[in-house]
C-alpha positions as CSV (number, residue, x, y, z in Angstrom):
1,M,11.5,-18.8,8.5
2,N,11.9,-15.1,8.2
3,I,12.2,-13.0,5.0
4,A,15.0,-11.0,6.6
5,E,17.2,-14.1,6.7
6,A,17.7,-13.6,2.9
7,L,19.5,-10.3,3.7
8,R,21.7,-11.9,6.3
9,N,22.6,-14.8,4.0
10,S,23.5,-12.5,1.1
11,A,25.6,-10.3,3.5
12,R,27.6,-13.4,4.4
13,R,28.0,-14.5,0.8
14,E,28.5,-11.2,-0.9
15,P,29.5,-8.7,1.8
16,G,31.2,-6.2,-0.5
17,R,28.7,-6.4,-3.4
18,P,26.4,-3.4,-3.7
19,A,23.0,-4.2,-2.4
20,I,21.5,-0.8,-3.3
21,V,22.9,1.7,-5.7
22,F,21.2,5.1,-5.2
23,E,22.0,8.6,-6.6
24,G,25.7,8.0,-7.1
25,S,26.5,6.0,-4.0
26,A,26.3,2.3,-3.1
27,I,25.4,0.5,0.1
28,S,27.1,-2.9,0.4
29,Y,25.4,-6.0,1.6
30,A,27.5,-5.9,4.8
31,D,26.6,-2.3,5.4
32,L,22.9,-2.7,4.7
33,D,22.7,-5.7,7.1
34,Q,24.3,-3.6,9.8
35,Q,22.0,-0.6,9.2
36,V,19.0,-3.0,9.4
37,D,20.3,-4.3,12.7
38,R,20.6,-0.8,14.1
39,A,17.1,0.2,12.9
40,A,15.7,-3.0,14.4
41,A,17.3,-2.2,17.8
42,A,15.8,1.3,17.7
43,L,12.3,-0.1,16.9
44,R,12.7,-2.7,19.6
45,S,13.5,0.1,22.1
46,L,10.1,1.6,21.1
47,G,8.4,-1.6,22.2
48,V,7.9,-3.1,18.7
49,T,7.7,-6.9,19.0
50,S,6.6,-9.9,17.0
51,G,3.1,-9.5,15.5
52,D,3.0,-5.7,15.9
53,R,2.4,-3.6,12.8
54,V,4.9,-0.9,11.6
55,A,3.6,1.5,9.0
56,L,6.2,2.4,6.3
57,V,5.3,5.8,4.9
58,L,8.5,6.1,3.0
59,P,9.5,7.1,-0.6
60,N,11.8,5.2,-2.8
61,V,15.0,5.7,-0.8
62,P,17.3,3.2,1.0
63,S,15.5,4.0,4.2
64,F,12.5,2.0,3.0
65,A,14.5,-1.2,2.6
66,I,16.2,-0.6,6.0
67,G,12.9,0.0,7.7
68,Y,11.2,-2.9,5.9
69,F,13.8,-5.5,6.8
70,A,14.2,-4.1,10.4
71,T,10.5,-4.6,10.9
72,L,10.6,-8.2,9.6
73,R,13.8,-9.0,11.6
74,L,11.8,-8.4,14.8
75,G,8.9,-10.6,13.6
76,A,6.7,-7.5,13.2
77,I,4.4,-6.8,10.2
78,A,5.4,-4.2,7.6
79,V,2.4,-2.1,6.5
80,S,3.2,-0.3,3.3
81,M,1.4,3.0,2.6
82,S,1.7,5.2,-0.5
83,V,3.4,8.5,0.0
84,A,1.0,10.0,-2.6
85,L,-2.0,9.6,-0.2
86,T,-3.6,12.6,1.5
87,A,-3.9,12.9,5.2
88,R,-7.5,11.7,5.0
89,E,-6.5,8.6,3.1
90,L,-3.6,7.8,5.3
91,A,-5.8,8.1,8.4
92,I,-8.1,5.5,7.1
93,L,-5.2,3.0,6.6
94,I,-3.7,3.8,9.9
95,E,-7.0,3.3,11.7
96,D,-7.4,0.0,9.8
97,S,-4.0,-1.5,10.5
98,D,-3.4,0.2,14.0
99,P,0.4,0.3,13.7
100,V,2.6,0.7,16.8
101,V,4.9,3.0,14.9
102,A,4.6,4.9,11.6
103,L,8.1,5.3,10.0
104,T,8.5,8.2,7.7
105,V,10.9,11.0,6.6
106,D,10.8,14.7,7.5
107,E,9.4,15.8,4.1
108,L,6.3,13.8,4.8
109,L,5.7,14.9,8.4
110,P,3.0,17.5,7.7
111,T,0.8,14.9,6.0
112,I,1.5,12.2,8.6
113,L,0.9,14.4,11.5
114,A,-2.4,15.4,10.1
115,A,-3.3,11.7,9.9
116,T,-2.2,10.4,13.2
117,P,-0.9,11.6,16.6
118,A,2.7,12.5,16.9
119,D,3.5,10.0,19.6
120,R,3.0,7.2,17.0
121,V,5.3,8.8,14.4
122,V,9.0,8.2,14.1
123,T,11.0,10.0,11.4
124,W,14.3,8.9,9.9
125,D,15.8,12.3,10.3
126,T,16.5,14.7,13.1
127,N,13.6,17.3,13.2
128,D,12.3,20.3,15.0
129,K,8.7,19.2,15.1
130,G,8.9,17.3,18.4
131,V,8.7,13.9,16.6
132,R,11.0,11.1,17.6
133,S,13.8,10.2,15.2
134,L,15.8,7.1,14.7
135,A,19.0,9.1,14.7
136,D,18.2,10.5,18.2
137,M,17.5,7.0,19.4
138,G,21.0,5.8,18.7
139,V,20.3,4.1,15.4
140,A,24.0,4.6,14.6
141,A,25.2,2.5,17.5
142,P,26.6,-1.0,16.6
143,T,24.3,-3.9,17.6
144,D,23.3,-7.3,16.6
145,V,19.6,-8.3,16.3
146,P,18.8,-11.9,15.4
147,D,16.0,-12.7,13.0
148,V,13.0,-13.9,14.9
149,E,12.1,-17.4,13.8
150,L,8.6,-17.6,12.5
151,D,6.2,-20.1,10.9
152,R,5.8,-19.8,7.1
153,D,2.2,-18.9,7.6
154,S,3.1,-16.0,9.9
155,P,2.0,-12.5,8.5
156,A,4.9,-10.6,7.1
157,A,3.4,-7.6,5.3
158,I,0.1,-5.8,4.7
159,L,-0.2,-4.2,1.3
160,Y,-3.3,-2.2,0.5
161,T,-5.3,-2.9,-2.5
162,S,-8.7,-1.5,-3.6
163,G,-11.9,-3.0,-2.4
164,T,-15.6,-3.1,-3.4
165,T,-16.6,-0.5,-0.9
166,G,-14.2,2.1,-2.2
167,R,-12.0,1.6,0.9
168,Q,-8.6,-0.1,0.4
169,K,-8.2,-3.6,1.7
170,G,-5.0,-4.9,3.3
171,A,-3.8,-8.1,1.7
172,V,-1.9,-10.1,4.3
173,L,1.2,-11.8,2.8
174,T,3.0,-14.4,4.9
175,H,6.7,-15.1,5.1
176,G,6.0,-18.2,3.1
177,N,4.3,-16.2,0.4
178,V,7.1,-13.8,-0.1
179,V,10.0,-16.3,0.2
180,F,8.2,-18.4,-2.5
181,N,7.7,-15.4,-4.7
182,S,11.4,-14.4,-4.5
183,A,12.6,-18.0,-5.3
184,A,10.1,-18.3,-8.2
185,T,11.0,-14.9,-9.6
186,A,14.7,-15.6,-9.4
187,G,14.3,-18.9,-11.1
188,A,11.9,-17.8,-13.8
189,L,14.1,-14.8,-14.8
190,S,17.4,-16.5,-14.2
191,I,18.7,-13.7,-11.9
192,V,22.2,-14.1,-10.6
193,P,24.3,-12.1,-8.1
194,E,26.1,-10.2,-11.0
195,D,22.8,-8.8,-12.2
196,R,21.7,-5.2,-11.5
197,L,18.0,-4.7,-11.3
198,M,16.4,-1.3,-12.2
199,L,13.9,-0.3,-9.5
200,F,11.9,2.9,-9.9
201,L,8.5,1.4,-9.3
202,P,7.0,2.3,-5.9
203,L,8.3,0.3,-3.0
204,F,4.9,0.4,-1.3
205,H,3.6,-1.6,-4.3
206,C,3.9,-5.4,-4.5
207,F,5.7,-5.2,-7.8
208,G,8.6,-3.1,-6.5
209,Q,8.7,-4.5,-3.0
210,N,8.5,-8.2,-3.7
211,F,9.1,-8.9,-7.3
212,I,12.2,-6.7,-7.5
213,L,13.6,-5.8,-4.1
214,N,13.0,-9.0,-2.2
215,T,14.1,-11.1,-5.2
216,A,17.3,-9.2,-5.6
217,I,18.2,-9.4,-1.9
218,S,17.5,-13.2,-1.9
219,V,19.9,-13.7,-4.8
220,G,22.5,-11.2,-3.6
221,A,22.1,-9.1,-6.8
222,S,22.2,-5.3,-6.8
223,V,19.2,-3.0,-6.9
224,V,19.6,0.3,-8.8
225,L,17.1,2.4,-6.9
226,H,15.4,5.6,-8.2
227,R,12.8,7.8,-6.4
228,R,10.5,7.6,-9.4
229,F,10.5,7.1,-13.2
230,D,12.4,10.2,-14.4
231,P,13.2,9.3,-18.0
232,D,16.4,11.3,-18.2
233,R,17.8,9.9,-15.0
234,V,16.7,6.4,-15.6
235,L,18.1,6.3,-19.1
236,A,21.4,7.7,-18.0
237,S,21.5,5.2,-15.1
238,I,21.1,2.2,-17.4
239,R,24.6,2.9,-18.7
240,Q,26.2,4.5,-15.7
241,D,25.1,1.9,-13.2
242,G,25.4,-1.1,-15.5
243,V,21.7,-2.1,-15.4
244,T,21.1,-5.6,-16.7
245,M,17.4,-6.1,-16.0
246,F,14.7,-3.6,-16.5
247,F,11.2,-3.6,-14.9
248,G,8.4,-1.3,-15.8
249,V,4.7,-0.9,-16.7
250,P,3.4,-0.4,-20.2
251,T,3.4,3.4,-19.8
252,V,7.2,3.4,-19.2
253,Y,7.8,1.6,-22.5
254,I,5.5,4.0,-24.3
255,V,7.5,6.9,-23.0
256,M,10.8,5.4,-24.0
257,L,9.6,4.6,-27.5
258,A,8.4,8.2,-27.9
259,R,11.9,9.4,-26.9
260,Q,13.4,7.3,-29.7
261,V,16.2,6.0,-27.4
262,A,19.1,4.7,-29.5
263,P,19.6,0.9,-29.2
264,H,23.2,1.2,-28.2
265,D,22.1,3.2,-25.1
266,L,20.2,0.1,-23.9
267,A,22.6,-2.5,-25.0
268,G,23.6,-3.6,-21.5
269,V,20.1,-4.7,-20.6
270,R,19.6,-8.4,-21.1
271,Y,16.0,-8.7,-19.9
272,W,13.0,-6.4,-20.2
273,F,9.9,-7.1,-18.1
274,S,6.4,-5.5,-17.8
275,A,3.5,-6.2,-15.5
276,A,0.7,-4.4,-13.5
277,A,-1.2,-3.5,-16.6
278,T,-1.8,-5.2,-20.0
279,M,0.9,-4.3,-22.6
280,P,-0.6,-3.1,-25.9
281,T,0.4,-5.5,-28.6
282,E,1.6,-2.8,-31.0
283,V,3.9,-1.4,-28.3
284,A,5.5,-4.8,-27.7
285,E,5.9,-5.3,-31.4
286,R,7.5,-1.9,-32.0
287,W,9.9,-2.5,-29.1
288,R,11.1,-5.8,-30.5
289,E,11.6,-4.4,-34.0
290,I,13.7,-1.5,-32.7
291,Y,15.7,-3.1,-29.9
292,G,15.7,-6.8,-30.9
293,Q,14.5,-8.1,-27.6
294,P,11.0,-8.9,-26.3
295,I,9.3,-7.3,-23.4
296,H,8.4,-10.3,-21.2
297,E,5.1,-10.0,-19.5
298,G,4.0,-11.5,-16.2
299,Y,0.8,-11.6,-14.3
300,G,-0.2,-11.4,-10.7
301,L,-1.9,-9.3,-8.1
302,T,-1.0,-8.0,-4.7
303,E,-3.0,-11.0,-3.3
304,T,-0.7,-13.4,-5.1
305,S,2.6,-11.9,-3.8
306,P,2.4,-10.9,-6.8
307,F,3.9,-13.4,-9.2
308,A,1.6,-16.0,-10.7
309,S,2.5,-16.5,-14.4
310,Y,5.2,-15.4,-16.9
311,N,5.9,-15.4,-20.6
312,H,8.9,-17.6,-21.0
313,R,12.2,-16.6,-22.5
314,S,12.2,-20.0,-24.3
315,E,8.8,-19.7,-25.8
316,Y,7.6,-16.1,-25.8
317,R,4.0,-15.6,-27.1
318,P,3.0,-12.1,-27.9
319,G,-0.2,-10.9,-26.2
320,S,0.0,-13.5,-23.4
321,V,1.0,-13.2,-19.8
322,G,2.4,-16.7,-20.0
323,T,1.9,-19.9,-18.1
324,A,1.6,-20.6,-14.3
325,L,4.8,-20.8,-12.2
326,D,5.8,-24.1,-10.9
327,D,3.6,-25.1,-7.9
328,V,1.1,-22.5,-8.9
329,E,-2.2,-23.3,-10.6
330,V,-3.9,-20.7,-12.9
331,G,-7.4,-21.6,-14.1
332,V,-10.4,-20.0,-15.7
333,V,-13.9,-20.7,-14.4
334,D,-17.5,-19.8,-15.1
335,T,-19.9,-18.1,-12.7
336,D,-20.6,-21.5,-11.0
337,D,-16.8,-21.9,-10.3
338,R,-16.4,-24.7,-12.8
339,A,-13.5,-24.8,-15.2
340,V,-14.3,-23.7,-18.8
341,A,-13.1,-25.1,-22.0
342,T,-9.8,-24.0,-23.7
343,G,-10.2,-20.7,-25.4
344,T,-13.4,-19.8,-23.4
345,W,-13.6,-16.6,-21.4
346,G,-14.1,-16.7,-17.7
347,E,-12.8,-15.5,-14.4
348,V,-9.1,-16.1,-13.7
349,V,-8.5,-18.1,-10.4
350,I,-5.1,-18.8,-8.8
351,A,-4.0,-21.4,-6.2
352,G,-0.6,-22.0,-4.7
353,P,1.9,-20.9,-2.1
354,N,1.8,-17.4,-3.4
355,V,-1.8,-16.7,-2.5
356,M,-2.3,-14.4,0.5
357,A,-3.7,-15.4,3.9
358,G,-6.6,-13.1,3.5
359,Y,-7.6,-9.4,4.0
360,W,-6.7,-7.7,7.2
361,N,-9.7,-7.5,9.5
362,R,-12.1,-8.4,6.7
363,P,-13.3,-12.0,7.1
364,E,-16.2,-11.6,4.7
365,D,-14.1,-10.1,1.9
366,S,-11.6,-12.9,2.5
367,A,-14.2,-15.6,2.3
368,T,-15.5,-14.0,-1.0
369,A,-12.1,-13.8,-2.6
370,L,-10.7,-17.2,-1.3
371,R,-13.1,-19.9,-2.3
372,N,-12.6,-23.6,-2.9
373,G,-8.9,-23.2,-2.2
374,R,-8.4,-20.6,-4.9
375,F,-8.1,-16.8,-5.2
376,H,-10.8,-15.3,-7.4
377,T,-9.0,-12.4,-9.2
378,G,-12.0,-10.6,-10.7
379,D,-10.1,-10.6,-14.1
380,I,-11.4,-12.1,-17.2
381,G,-9.2,-14.2,-19.5
382,Y,-8.8,-17.5,-21.3
383,L,-6.2,-20.2,-21.6
384,D,-4.9,-21.6,-24.9
385,E,-4.2,-25.3,-25.5
386,D,-0.7,-25.0,-23.9
387,G,-1.8,-23.2,-20.8
388,Y,-0.8,-19.7,-21.8
389,L,-3.0,-17.1,-20.2
390,Y,-4.5,-14.2,-22.1
391,L,-6.3,-11.3,-20.3
392,V,-9.2,-9.7,-22.0
393,D,-11.2,-7.7,-19.5
394,R,-12.0,-7.2,-15.8
395,V,-15.0,-8.2,-13.8
396,K,-14.9,-5.1,-11.7
397,D,-15.2,-1.5,-12.6
398,M,-11.7,-0.8,-11.3
399,I,-9.6,1.7,-13.3
400,N,-6.1,0.7,-14.0
401,A,-4.0,3.8,-14.7
402,A,-0.4,2.9,-15.5
403,G,-0.6,-0.1,-13.1
404,L,-2.1,2.0,-10.3
405,K,-5.6,0.8,-9.4
406,I,-8.4,3.3,-8.8
407,W,-11.8,2.5,-7.4
408,P,-14.4,4.9,-8.9
409,R,-16.6,4.9,-5.8
410,E,-13.9,6.7,-3.7
411,I,-13.9,9.6,-6.2
412,E,-17.7,9.6,-6.5
413,E,-18.0,10.0,-2.7
414,I,-16.0,13.2,-2.9
415,L,-18.1,14.5,-5.8
416,Y,-21.4,13.6,-4.2
417,A,-20.4,15.7,-1.1
418,H,-20.7,18.8,-3.3
419,P,-24.2,20.3,-2.7
420,L,-24.8,21.0,-6.4
421,V,-24.1,17.4,-7.6
422,R,-27.2,15.3,-8.0
423,E,-25.7,12.2,-9.5
424,C,-22.3,11.2,-10.8
425,A,-20.4,8.3,-12.2
426,V,-16.6,7.8,-12.7
427,V,-15.4,5.4,-15.3
428,G,-12.1,4.5,-16.9
429,L,-11.6,5.7,-20.5
430,P,-8.7,4.8,-22.7
431,D,-5.6,7.0,-22.3
432,P,-2.7,6.7,-24.8
433,V,0.0,6.9,-22.0
434,R,-1.6,5.6,-18.8
435,G,-3.7,2.9,-20.4
436,E,-6.8,4.2,-18.6
437,A,-7.7,7.5,-16.9
438,P,-10.7,8.4,-14.8
439,C,-13.5,10.4,-16.4
440,A,-16.2,11.9,-14.2
441,F,-19.8,12.3,-15.4
442,V,-21.8,14.7,-13.3
443,V,-25.5,15.5,-13.2
444,A,-26.0,18.9,-11.5
445,S,-28.9,19.8,-9.3
446,S,-31.8,21.2,-11.3
447,N,-33.1,23.6,-8.7
448,T,-30.7,26.4,-9.6
449,T,-28.8,27.8,-12.5
450,I,-25.4,26.1,-12.8
451,D,-22.2,27.5,-14.3
452,P,-20.6,24.2,-15.5
453,D,-17.0,25.6,-15.6
454,R,-17.4,26.8,-12.0
455,L,-18.8,23.5,-10.9
456,V,-16.1,21.5,-12.5
457,G,-13.5,23.8,-11.0
458,E,-14.9,23.4,-7.5
459,L,-15.0,19.6,-8.0
460,E,-11.4,19.5,-9.2
461,Q,-10.3,21.5,-6.1
462,R,-12.1,19.0,-3.8
463,C,-10.2,16.2,-5.5
464,R,-6.9,17.9,-5.2
465,E,-7.5,18.4,-1.4
466,Q,-8.8,14.9,-0.7
467,L,-7.3,12.4,-3.2
468,A,-3.9,11.4,-4.4
469,T,-3.0,12.9,-7.7
470,Y,-3.2,9.7,-9.7
471,K,-6.9,9.4,-8.7
472,H,-7.9,12.8,-10.1
473,P,-10.3,12.6,-13.1
474,R,-8.6,13.6,-16.3
475,S,-11.8,14.6,-18.1
476,W,-15.2,15.8,-17.0
477,A,-18.7,16.0,-18.4
478,V,-21.6,17.8,-16.9
479,V,-24.6,15.9,-18.4
480,A,-28.4,16.1,-18.2
481,E,-28.8,12.5,-17.2
482,L,-26.9,9.2,-16.8
483,P,-27.9,5.9,-18.6
484,K,-29.7,3.5,-16.2
485,S,-31.1,0.0,-16.1
486,P,-34.8,-0.6,-15.4
487,T,-33.9,-1.0,-11.7
488,G,-32.2,2.4,-11.6
489,K,-28.6,1.2,-11.7
490,I,-26.2,3.5,-13.5
491,L,-24.9,1.7,-16.6
492,K,-21.2,2.5,-16.5
493,R,-20.4,0.2,-19.3
494,V,-22.7,2.3,-21.6
495,L,-20.7,5.4,-20.6
496,R,-17.4,3.6,-21.3
497,D,-18.4,2.1,-24.6
498,E,-20.1,5.1,-26.1
499,W,-17.7,7.8,-24.9
500,A,-14.4,5.9,-25.1
501,S,-13.6,7.1,-28.6
502,R,-14.3,10.8,-27.9
503,T,-11.3,12.7,-26.5
504,P,-12.1,15.2,-25.2
505,V,-15.6,14.2,-24.4
506,S,-17.9,15.0,-27.3
507,T,-21.2,16.8,-27.3
508,A,-22.4,14.7,-30.2
509,L,-23.8,11.8,-28.1
510,Q,-27.6,11.8,-27.6
511,T,-27.7,9.7,-24.5
512,P,-26.6,10.9,-22.0
513,T,-27.1,14.4,-23.3
514,P,-24.1,16.6,-22.3
515,T,-24.5,20.2,-21.2
516,H,-20.8,20.7,-20.8
517,D,-17.6,18.8,-21.3
518,R,-14.0,19.4,-20.5
519,T,-10.6,17.6,-20.4
520,S,-8.2,18.4,-17.6
521,P,-4.6,19.1,-18.5
């Protein structure tokens, strides 16, 4: 078994069909397969072999797909890293995964070279920075590289997700995980080769990489690829590129509703899908009223490849993320890991061929997450009498901003490094577009006079230098104290509950008593 076999098979069945449509040009399946062969030969010449890690620090361009399948073709492990990360953040992931090669593009070289030595870096382009390039290694030369045959439990990809320490954890997905996910997605959504799937979600994320790209390639359908969600370009592409299936997060649908897109401009799309964050019910209802079609919701996590449940076309239930896929079990348990009654809240657990092998180099975290043959998601939900799952909350303090997960402790560590910060807490507050946005509460040192504006400005600068943009706090409050339990633990839920309705942060709250508040643009 090898995920890359799907590309080879689709190239044989549909050689002339576009595999990827990107910025006005198309790459056929036959051409994509050949480019993957050439890239695999170049990686092999660098010593990459089965079981090695190859870091993919690539934006949403065809090179990502080529590098991804070339890595898998050799039996190596594709390690996806966000292009939004700072050099400090990338260095942490590179140290953790220890890739033989880090594949990138010239525009990202300054960040990559600040994170890892140049002899590990390979760029897609010819450059003048002394970094090896695939072009210079003869990537254009014709070659034929067979897919390495692997066991279904062999690691295929490491995708980083947030962990309880504030450091990201690498979820190890096997070839069996991803092949199952592709088949399950194609079957549940009735995807056929004639379909064209919109893909602007990040390819380093499991949603874009597995749910859309790998599924499309396995079927022989076309991917309409965009660098990011640019509303004007995406909306124009729906008509120009004949998009039939659209995938997004709730924020995307909120933006499209706000733009009052005419129904005839979206008439070619037969299926709308949302995941990665809970869809507000009022947004889903407005969409159906205006466009006459539901936004189908699915549920899953990086650790489940990601697909676990979906809201059926035949019996769509508003507010639900549907029922479990065939061969997958979705349950709800109490704190003793026992199943709860129908309609009762509990932690969502998942079992099946979609569940990861574990976290890379983290046996204790793996043992905590994978218990009794099930993955413990950390999400709170309940099942109705027909097995439809409804999500209601999360166990962890994770912030979910437009589907991107943010761990507060990572931000707090940056803030605590400032000499004038005595205490701080970062929580997620409701945001009308992103769903949630980080808010930072800061208690300043009391041994000197503090200018709150200056302090917040300095903290914002630190965040800009050390954190990806999506992790930056969107609002700030310099307060006299933080609410705490009798044991001294900061009560983040109190902060969320009492401050959530105040935008920007209000000075009316008595506890904690604010001395300054500010909302970032």
